[in-house]
BAGU-397102 format. One record per residue (C-alpha): x, y, z. Coordinates in steps of 0.25 Angstrom, whole numbers. Layout:
<recs>
<rec c1="X" c2="Y" c3="Z"/>
...
</recs>
This chain:
<recs>
<rec c1="0" c2="0" c3="0"/>
<rec c1="5" c2="14" c3="-4"/>
<rec c1="3" c2="28" c3="3"/>
<rec c1="-1" c2="33" c3="-11"/>
<rec c1="-12" c2="22" c3="-13"/>
<rec c1="-18" c2="26" c3="1"/>
<rec c1="-17" c2="40" c3="-2"/>
<rec c1="-26" c2="38" c3="-14"/>
<rec c1="-36" c2="30" c3="-7"/>
<rec c1="-36" c2="40" c3="4"/>
<rec c1="-39" c2="51" c3="-5"/>
<rec c1="-50" c2="43" c3="-11"/>
<rec c1="-56" c2="39" c3="2"/>
<rec c1="-54" c2="50" c3="12"/>
<rec c1="-59" c2="64" c3="13"/>
<rec c1="-48" c2="74" c3="10"/>
<rec c1="-52" c2="82" c3="22"/>
<rec c1="-44" c2="72" c3="30"/>
<rec c1="-30" c2="77" c3="26"/>
<rec c1="-17" c2="70" c3="28"/>
<rec c1="-3" c2="75" c3="29"/>
<rec c1="4" c2="63" c3="23"/>
<rec c1="1" c2="51" c3="13"/>
<rec c1="8" c2="41" c3="23"/>
<rec c1="-2" c2="30" c3="26"/>
<rec c1="2" c2="24" c3="39"/>
<rec c1="3" c2="8" c3="40"/>
<rec c1="8" c2="7" c3="55"/>
<rec c1="15" c2="15" c3="65"/>
<rec c1="23" c2="14" c3="78"/>
<rec c1="27" c2="24" c3="88"/>
<rec c1="32" c2="35" c3="79"/>
<rec c1="34" c2="28" c3="66"/>
<rec c1="24" c2="25" c3="55"/>
<rec c1="24" c2="16" c3="43"/>
<rec c1="16" c2="19" c3="30"/>
<rec c1="9" c2="9" c3="21"/>
<rec c1="21" c2="8" c3="13"/>
<rec c1="30" c2="5" c3="24"/>
<rec c1="37" c2="18" c3="26"/>
<rec c1="40" c2="22" c3="40"/>
<rec c1="38" c2="36" c3="45"/>
<rec c1="41" c2="43" c3="58"/>
<rec c1="28" c2="49" c3="63"/>
<rec c1="29" c2="64" c3="68"/>
<rec c1="14" c2="66" c3="68"/>
<rec c1="9" c2="55" c3="77"/>
<rec c1="-5" c2="56" c3="72"/>
<rec c1="-5" c2="71" c3="75"/>
<rec c1="0" c2="69" c3="89"/>
<rec c1="-8" c2="56" c3="92"/>
<rec c1="2" c2="46" c3="94"/>
<rec c1="11" c2="53" c3="104"/>
<rec c1="14" c2="39" c3="110"/>
<rec c1="17" c2="34" c3="96"/>
<rec c1="10" c2="25" c3="86"/>
<rec c1="5" c2="12" c3="93"/>
<rec c1="11" c2="14" c3="106"/>
<rec c1="11" c2="0" c3="113"/>
<rec c1="4" c2="5" c3="125"/>
<rec c1="-7" c2="12" c3="117"/>
<rec c1="-9" c2="0" c3="108"/>
<rec c1="-9" c2="-10" c3="120"/>
<rec c1="-20" c2="-1" c3="128"/>
<rec c1="-28" c2="0" c3="115"/>
<rec c1="-27" c2="-16" c3="113"/>
<rec c1="-31" c2="-18" c3="127"/>
<rec c1="-43" c2="-9" c3="126"/>
<rec c1="-47" c2="-15" c3="112"/>
<rec c1="-48" c2="-29" c3="119"/>
<rec c1="-58" c2="-23" c3="130"/>
<rec c1="-67" c2="-14" c3="122"/>
<rec c1="-66" c2="-3" c3="110"/>
<rec c1="-79" c2="5" c3="112"/>
<rec c1="-90" c2="7" c3="122"/>
<rec c1="-92" c2="22" c3="121"/>
<rec c1="-88" c2="28" c3="134"/>
<rec c1="-101" c2="35" c3="135"/>
<rec c1="-108" c2="21" c3="135"/>
<rec c1="-98" c2="12" c3="142"/>
<rec c1="-87" c2="19" c3="148"/>
<rec c1="-73" c2="13" c3="151"/>
<rec c1="-62" c2="14" c3="162"/>
<rec c1="-50" c2="18" c3="152"/>
<rec c1="-59" c2="31" c3="148"/>
<rec c1="-60" c2="35" c3="163"/>
<rec c1="-45" c2="32" c3="165"/>
<rec c1="-40" c2="40" c3="154"/>
<rec c1="-49" c2="52" c3="157"/>
<rec c1="-43" c2="51" c3="172"/>
<rec c1="-29" c2="52" c3="166"/>
<rec c1="-32" c2="64" c3="157"/>
<rec c1="-39" c2="71" c3="169"/>
<rec c1="-26" c2="70" c3="177"/>
<rec c1="-17" c2="73" c3="165"/>
<rec c1="-23" c2="85" c3="158"/>
<rec c1="-18" c2="98" c3="164"/>
<rec c1="-26" c2="105" c3="174"/>
<rec c1="-27" c2="103" c3="190"/>
<rec c1="-42" c2="101" c3="190"/>
<rec c1="-52" c2="90" c3="189"/>
<rec c1="-53" c2="85" c3="174"/>
<rec c1="-62" c2="76" c3="166"/>
<rec c1="-61" c2="70" c3="152"/>
<rec c1="-68" c2="65" c3="140"/>
<rec c1="-63" c2="57" c3="129"/>
<rec c1="-67" c2="59" c3="114"/>
<rec c1="-60" c2="54" c3="101"/>
<rec c1="-53" c2="65" c3="94"/>
<rec c1="-46" c2="78" c3="97"/>
<rec c1="-56" c2="86" c3="90"/>
<rec c1="-67" c2="79" c3="98"/>
<rec c1="-60" c2="83" c3="111"/>
<rec c1="-59" c2="97" c3="107"/>
<rec c1="-74" c2="97" c3="103"/>
<rec c1="-78" c2="91" c3="117"/>
<rec c1="-69" c2="101" c3="124"/>
<rec c1="-76" c2="113" c3="118"/>
<rec c1="-90" c2="106" c3="122"/>
<rec c1="-85" c2="105" c3="136"/>
<rec c1="-80" c2="119" c3="137"/>
<rec c1="-93" c2="124" c3="131"/>
<rec c1="-101" c2="116" c3="141"/>
<rec c1="-93" c2="120" c3="153"/>
<rec c1="-93" c2="135" c3="150"/>
<rec c1="-106" c2="137" c3="143"/>
<rec c1="-99" c2="145" c3="133"/>
<rec c1="-97" c2="142" c3="118"/>
<rec c1="-85" c2="150" c3="112"/>
<rec c1="-71" c2="143" c3="111"/>
<rec c1="-58" c2="150" c3="107"/>
<rec c1="-47" c2="143" c3="100"/>
<rec c1="-34" c2="147" c3="93"/>
<rec c1="-29" c2="149" c3="79"/>
<rec c1="-21" c2="137" c3="74"/>
<rec c1="-28" c2="128" c3="84"/>
<rec c1="-32" c2="114" c3="79"/>
<rec c1="-44" c2="107" c3="87"/>
<rec c1="-50" c2="97" c3="78"/>
<rec c1="-58" c2="96" c3="65"/>
<rec c1="-72" c2="95" c3="71"/>
<rec c1="-80" c2="108" c3="69"/>
<rec c1="-77" c2="113" c3="83"/>
<rec c1="-63" c2="107" c3="82"/>
<rec c1="-60" c2="115" c3="68"/>
<rec c1="-67" c2="127" c3="73"/>
<rec c1="-57" c2="128" c3="85"/>
<rec c1="-46" c2="125" c3="76"/>
<rec c1="-38" c2="137" c3="72"/>
<rec c1="-35" c2="133" c3="57"/>
<rec c1="-44" c2="134" c3="45"/>
<rec c1="-36" c2="124" c3="35"/>
<rec c1="-39" c2="113" c3="35"/>
<rec c1="-48" c2="112" c3="47"/>
<rec c1="-59" c2="122" c3="44"/>
<rec c1="-59" c2="124" c3="30"/>
<rec c1="-72" c2="121" c3="23"/>
<rec c1="-80" c2="117" c3="35"/>
<rec c1="-88" c2="129" c3="37"/>
<rec c1="-92" c2="137" c3="49"/>
<rec c1="-84" c2="134" c3="62"/>
<rec c1="-91" c2="131" c3="75"/>
<rec c1="-95" c2="144" c3="82"/>
<rec c1="-89" c2="151" c3="95"/>
<rec c1="-75" c2="147" c3="92"/>
<rec c1="-64" c2="158" c3="91"/>
<rec c1="-50" c2="158" c3="88"/>
<rec c1="-38" c2="166" c3="94"/>
<rec c1="-24" c2="165" c3="88"/>
<rec c1="-15" c2="155" c3="94"/>
<rec c1="-2" c2="162" c3="99"/>
<rec c1="10" c2="158" c3="90"/>
<rec c1="21" c2="168" c3="92"/>
<rec c1="28" c2="162" c3="80"/>
<rec c1="17" c2="168" c3="71"/>
<rec c1="16" c2="181" c3="78"/>
<rec c1="4" c2="177" c3="88"/>
<rec c1="8" c2="180" c3="102"/>
<rec c1="1" c2="176" c3="115"/>
<rec c1="-3" c2="191" c3="117"/>
<rec c1="-9" c2="191" c3="103"/>
<rec c1="-18" c2="179" c3="105"/>
<rec c1="-23" c2="184" c3="118"/>
<rec c1="-26" c2="198" c3="111"/>
<rec c1="-34" c2="191" c3="101"/>
<rec c1="-41" c2="183" c3="112"/>
<rec c1="-44" c2="196" c3="119"/>
<rec c1="-50" c2="202" c3="106"/>
<rec c1="-58" c2="189" c3="104"/>
<rec c1="-65" c2="191" c3="117"/>
<rec c1="-68" c2="205" c3="114"/>
<rec c1="-73" c2="204" c3="100"/>
<rec c1="-78" c2="190" c3="98"/>
<rec c1="-81" c2="181" c3="110"/>
<rec c1="-85" c2="185" c3="124"/>
<rec c1="-75" c2="176" c3="133"/>
<rec c1="-86" c2="172" c3="142"/>
<rec c1="-92" c2="164" c3="130"/>
<rec c1="-79" c2="157" c3="128"/>
<rec c1="-79" c2="142" c3="133"/>
<rec c1="-65" c2="139" c3="129"/>
<rec c1="-51" c2="141" c3="123"/>
<rec c1="-46" c2="129" c3="116"/>
<rec c1="-31" c2="129" c3="113"/>
<rec c1="-20" c2="119" c3="109"/>
<rec c1="-8" c2="120" c3="119"/>
<rec c1="0" c2="118" c3="106"/>
<rec c1="-7" c2="120" c3="93"/>
<rec c1="-7" c2="107" c3="85"/>
<rec c1="-11" c2="109" c3="70"/>
<rec c1="-9" c2="124" c3="72"/>
<rec c1="6" c2="122" c3="73"/>
<rec c1="11" c2="117" c3="86"/>
<rec c1="11" c2="131" c3="93"/>
<rec c1="12" c2="130" c3="108"/>
<rec c1="2" c2="139" c3="115"/>
<rec c1="11" c2="149" c3="123"/>
<rec c1="11" c2="147" c3="138"/>
<rec c1="7" c2="161" c3="141"/>
<rec c1="-5" c2="160" c3="131"/>
<rec c1="-10" c2="147" c3="137"/>
<rec c1="-9" c2="154" c3="151"/>
<rec c1="-17" c2="166" c3="146"/>
<rec c1="-27" c2="158" c3="139"/>
<rec c1="-30" c2="151" c3="152"/>
<rec c1="-31" c2="164" c3="159"/>
<rec c1="-41" c2="170" c3="149"/>
<rec c1="-49" c2="157" c3="150"/>
<rec c1="-50" c2="158" c3="165"/>
<rec c1="-54" c2="173" c3="164"/>
<rec c1="-66" c2="170" c3="155"/>
<rec c1="-70" c2="156" c3="160"/>
<rec c1="-65" c2="150" c3="147"/>
<rec c1="-60" c2="136" c3="146"/>
<rec c1="-46" c2="132" c3="141"/>
<rec c1="-46" c2="120" c3="132"/>
<rec c1="-32" c2="114" c3="128"/>
<rec c1="-32" c2="106" c3="115"/>
<rec c1="-22" c2="95" c3="119"/>
<rec c1="-26" c2="86" c3="107"/>
<rec c1="-12" c2="87" c3="100"/>
<rec c1="-4" c2="92" c3="112"/>
<rec c1="-7" c2="82" c3="122"/>
<rec c1="-1" c2="69" c3="127"/>
<rec c1="13" c2="73" c3="129"/>
<rec c1="15" c2="79" c3="115"/>
<rec c1="20" c2="92" c3="121"/>
<rec c1="28" c2="86" c3="131"/>
<rec c1="17" c2="86" c3="142"/>
<rec c1="5" c2="77" c3="142"/>
<rec c1="-3" c2="90" c3="138"/>
<rec c1="2" c2="103" c3="132"/>
<rec c1="-5" c2="111" c3="142"/>
<rec c1="5" c2="106" c3="153"/>
<rec c1="15" c2="116" c3="146"/>
<rec c1="6" c2="127" c3="151"/>
<rec c1="3" c2="134" c3="165"/>
<rec c1="-12" c2="133" c3="162"/>
<rec c1="-22" c2="121" c3="160"/>
<rec c1="-34" c2="119" c3="151"/>
<rec c1="-48" c2="117" c3="155"/>
<rec c1="-50" c2="106" c3="145"/>
<rec c1="-40" c2="98" c3="137"/>
<rec c1="-43" c2="91" c3="124"/>
<rec c1="-34" c2="79" c3="119"/>
<rec c1="-33" c2="68" c3="109"/>
<rec c1="-22" c2="63" c3="100"/>
<rec c1="-11" c2="59" c3="109"/>
<rec c1="-20" c2="53" c3="119"/>
<rec c1="-24" c2="41" c3="111"/>
<rec c1="-10" c2="37" c3="106"/>
<rec c1="-16" c2="34" c3="92"/>
<rec c1="-31" c2="31" c3="96"/>
<rec c1="-42" c2="41" c3="96"/>
<rec c1="-45" c2="48" c3="109"/>
<rec c1="-47" c2="62" c3="114"/>
<rec c1="-51" c2="69" c3="127"/>
<rec c1="-55" c2="81" c3="134"/>
<rec c1="-51" c2="83" c3="148"/>
<rec c1="-54" c2="96" c3="156"/>
<rec c1="-59" c2="101" c3="169"/>
<rec c1="-69" c2="92" c3="175"/>
<rec c1="-80" c2="103" c3="177"/>
<rec c1="-79" c2="107" c3="162"/>
<rec c1="-78" c2="92" c3="157"/>
<rec c1="-92" c2="89" c3="165"/>
<rec c1="-99" c2="101" c3="158"/>
<rec c1="-105" c2="94" c3="147"/>
<rec c1="-117" c2="85" c3="150"/>
<rec c1="-116" c2="70" c3="150"/>
<rec c1="-116" c2="65" c3="135"/>
<rec c1="-111" c2="79" c3="130"/>
<rec c1="-97" c2="73" c3="128"/>
<rec c1="-92" c2="60" c3="122"/>
<rec c1="-93" c2="52" c3="110"/>
<rec c1="-94" c2="38" c3="105"/>
<rec c1="-79" c2="36" c3="103"/>
<rec c1="-75" c2="46" c3="114"/>
<rec c1="-64" c2="39" c3="123"/>
<rec c1="-64" c2="27" c3="115"/>
<rec c1="-58" c2="15" c3="124"/>
<rec c1="-47" c2="13" c3="114"/>
<rec c1="-43" c2="28" c3="114"/>
<rec c1="-44" c2="28" c3="129"/>
<rec c1="-35" c2="16" c3="131"/>
<rec c1="-25" c2="23" c3="121"/>
<rec c1="-25" c2="36" c3="129"/>
<rec c1="-23" c2="29" c3="142"/>
<rec c1="-11" c2="22" c3="136"/>
<rec c1="-5" c2="35" c3="130"/>
<rec c1="-5" c2="42" c3="144"/>
<rec c1="2" c2="30" c3="149"/>
<rec c1="13" c2="30" c3="139"/>
<rec c1="15" c2="46" c3="140"/>
<rec c1="18" c2="44" c3="154"/>
<rec c1="26" c2="31" c3="153"/>
<rec c1="35" c2="35" c3="142"/>
<rec c1="37" c2="50" c3="146"/>
<rec c1="31" c2="56" c3="133"/>
<rec c1="30" c2="70" c3="139"/>
<rec c1="45" c2="70" c3="140"/>
<rec c1="47" c2="62" c3="127"/>
<rec c1="39" c2="73" c3="120"/>
<rec c1="48" c2="84" c3="125"/>
<rec c1="61" c2="77" c3="122"/>
<rec c1="56" c2="74" c3="107"/>
<rec c1="51" c2="88" c3="105"/>
<rec c1="64" c2="94" c3="110"/>
<rec c1="72" c2="85" c3="100"/>
<rec c1="64" c2="89" c3="89"/>
<rec c1="64" c2="103" c3="91"/>
<rec c1="79" c2="104" c3="93"/>
<rec c1="81" c2="97" c3="80"/>
<rec c1="72" c2="107" c3="73"/>
<rec c1="79" c2="118" c3="80"/>
<rec c1="92" c2="113" c3="74"/>
<rec c1="86" c2="114" c3="60"/>
<rec c1="82" c2="129" c3="61"/>
<rec c1="94" c2="134" c3="53"/>
<rec c1="93" c2="124" c3="42"/>
<rec c1="78" c2="125" c3="40"/>
<rec c1="74" c2="140" c3="41"/>
<rec c1="60" c2="136" c3="38"/>
<rec c1="59" c2="133" c3="53"/>
<rec c1="51" c2="144" c3="60"/>
<rec c1="48" c2="137" c3="73"/>
<rec c1="50" c2="124" c3="81"/>
<rec c1="41" c2="122" c3="93"/>
<rec c1="32" c2="113" c3="102"/>
<rec c1="32" c2="108" c3="116"/>
<rec c1="36" c2="93" c3="118"/>
<rec c1="35" c2="85" c3="105"/>
<rec c1="23" c2="94" c3="99"/>
<rec c1="33" c2="101" c3="90"/>
<rec c1="33" c2="109" c3="77"/>
<rec c1="42" c2="116" c3="67"/>
<rec c1="36" c2="128" c3="60"/>
<rec c1="41" c2="132" c3="46"/>
<rec c1="41" c2="146" c3="39"/>
<rec c1="48" c2="151" c3="27"/>
<rec c1="62" c2="155" c3="31"/>
<rec c1="64" c2="169" c3="36"/>
<rec c1="49" c2="171" c3="37"/>
<rec c1="37" c2="169" c3="46"/>
<rec c1="29" c2="163" c3="34"/>
<rec c1="24" c2="148" c3="37"/>
<rec c1="31" c2="138" c3="28"/>
<rec c1="21" c2="126" c3="26"/>
<rec c1="28" c2="122" c3="13"/>
<rec c1="40" c2="119" c3="20"/>
<rec c1="33" c2="112" c3="32"/>
<rec c1="26" c2="102" c3="22"/>
<rec c1="39" c2="100" c3="15"/>
<rec c1="46" c2="96" c3="28"/>
<rec c1="34" c2="87" c3="32"/>
<rec c1="34" c2="80" c3="18"/>
<rec c1="49" c2="79" c3="18"/>
<rec c1="49" c2="72" c3="32"/>
<rec c1="38" c2="63" c3="28"/>
<rec c1="47" c2="58" c3="15"/>
<rec c1="58" c2="55" c3="26"/>
<rec c1="48" c2="47" c3="35"/>
<rec c1="44" c2="58" c3="45"/>
<rec c1="29" c2="61" c3="47"/>
<rec c1="27" c2="76" c3="50"/>
<rec c1="14" c2="85" c3="52"/>
<rec c1="13" c2="100" c3="48"/>
<rec c1="4" c2="109" c3="55"/>
<rec c1="1" c2="124" c3="58"/>
<rec c1="-8" c2="134" c3="52"/>
<rec c1="2" c2="137" c3="41"/>
<rec c1="6" c2="122" c3="39"/>
<rec c1="20" c2="126" c3="42"/>
<rec c1="22" c2="118" c3="55"/>
<rec c1="27" c2="103" c3="56"/>
<rec c1="23" c2="97" c3="69"/>
<rec c1="30" c2="85" c3="76"/>
<rec c1="21" c2="75" c3="83"/>
<rec c1="29" c2="62" c3="84"/>
<rec c1="25" c2="52" c3="94"/>
<rec c1="32" c2="55" c3="108"/>
<rec c1="36" c2="40" c3="108"/>
<rec c1="44" c2="42" c3="96"/>
<rec c1="58" c2="34" c3="97"/>
<rec c1="70" c2="42" c3="97"/>
<rec c1="76" c2="36" c3="85"/>
<rec c1="63" c2="38" c3="77"/>
<rec c1="63" c2="53" c3="82"/>
<rec c1="78" c2="55" c3="78"/>
<rec c1="74" c2="50" c3="65"/>
<rec c1="62" c2="59" c3="63"/>
<rec c1="71" c2="71" c3="67"/>
<rec c1="81" c2="68" c3="56"/>
<rec c1="70" c2="67" c3="46"/>
<rec c1="64" c2="80" c3="50"/>
<rec c1="77" c2="87" c3="49"/>
<rec c1="80" c2="81" c3="36"/>
<rec c1="67" c2="85" c3="31"/>
<rec c1="68" c2="100" c3="36"/>
<rec c1="82" c2="101" c3="30"/>
<rec c1="78" c2="96" c3="17"/>
<rec c1="66" c2="105" c3="16"/>
<rec c1="73" c2="117" c3="20"/>
<rec c1="84" c2="114" c3="10"/>
<rec c1="73" c2="113" c3="-1"/>
<rec c1="66" c2="126" c3="3"/>
</recs>
């Protein structure tokens, strides 16, 4: 079987709305390596978009899932509940930042977690407005894409968005948007467009994902918490991509001096199996009436079993520390290439949630063409990379935190060679 044959079949059978970044069709995977249907090996620096932080097919995740398969696969928790759902909720209630009593619900996807967080915030505050940020990504459902701060490709062609959602520029000093600028826009928004007493929640990614891996400044997060408290607004931290050790902490909000009222999570929680969660202050989580939250597959026994195993692995294998070590090695390697690759405009990211941004040399003009050439060159050499950012000029690095040292070193060599070749050809 050939990749090209499958690509033709895919085009004929699947909606073009489901875009793909590669035409590499996976056949099997192990930890940080993937083999395609033609038998070619790749090093995976995408991890299913920060899903398999614990690596493809981690033995403990697979064992937990197999054990659950031998017991039962589905009852619907709202019909016949099960103990491991309760246990994982207890563990998240303890682990999510915040020194207060918490409760949790489980759903299936990150977008669904975001939807439910908004529902909970509205029910708890009896308010409807929500404030999000430019560059944000919160999913492809109608509320998710409305909250998302990027039109192409997420909102284009889908008509009117959900009402009562407002956007404020995310502070990115590299692009000339300071914390003070953002706060000034927020103040103007309160004066011109929405009464703060009508706002249910702010929703923010501690590190923007699709938007370009920009870390929320600590002063900004502290001020956002202060403003939220002043007006009785809830703070929702979208940790769907940042969660589960990716930033060197179990949750990215641990890098900040303040905590969120509600936290959404998914991706890395399941180690490759669908599971998502919302954890928040107990009194907020109890605001919806019974039956107002949930879903047929919400908290699938299979995903729950995987989630419990993932938390065990993170603790047993020291993945928070491992993320910081890997990220430092990657950033150091990239810093050493600045002179030879003048397109590099910025290298950033906490833990192993890292990115490199490219501009046209000597300017502040984004360079998506160079960015895509680096991605393609690396893929030719056997390294899978992902791009992101509002301008498409950022490469993000999301390798499994369990990647073997020799495989990681090989990946860095491929990355360096790809950057140098593209810089020379430019």
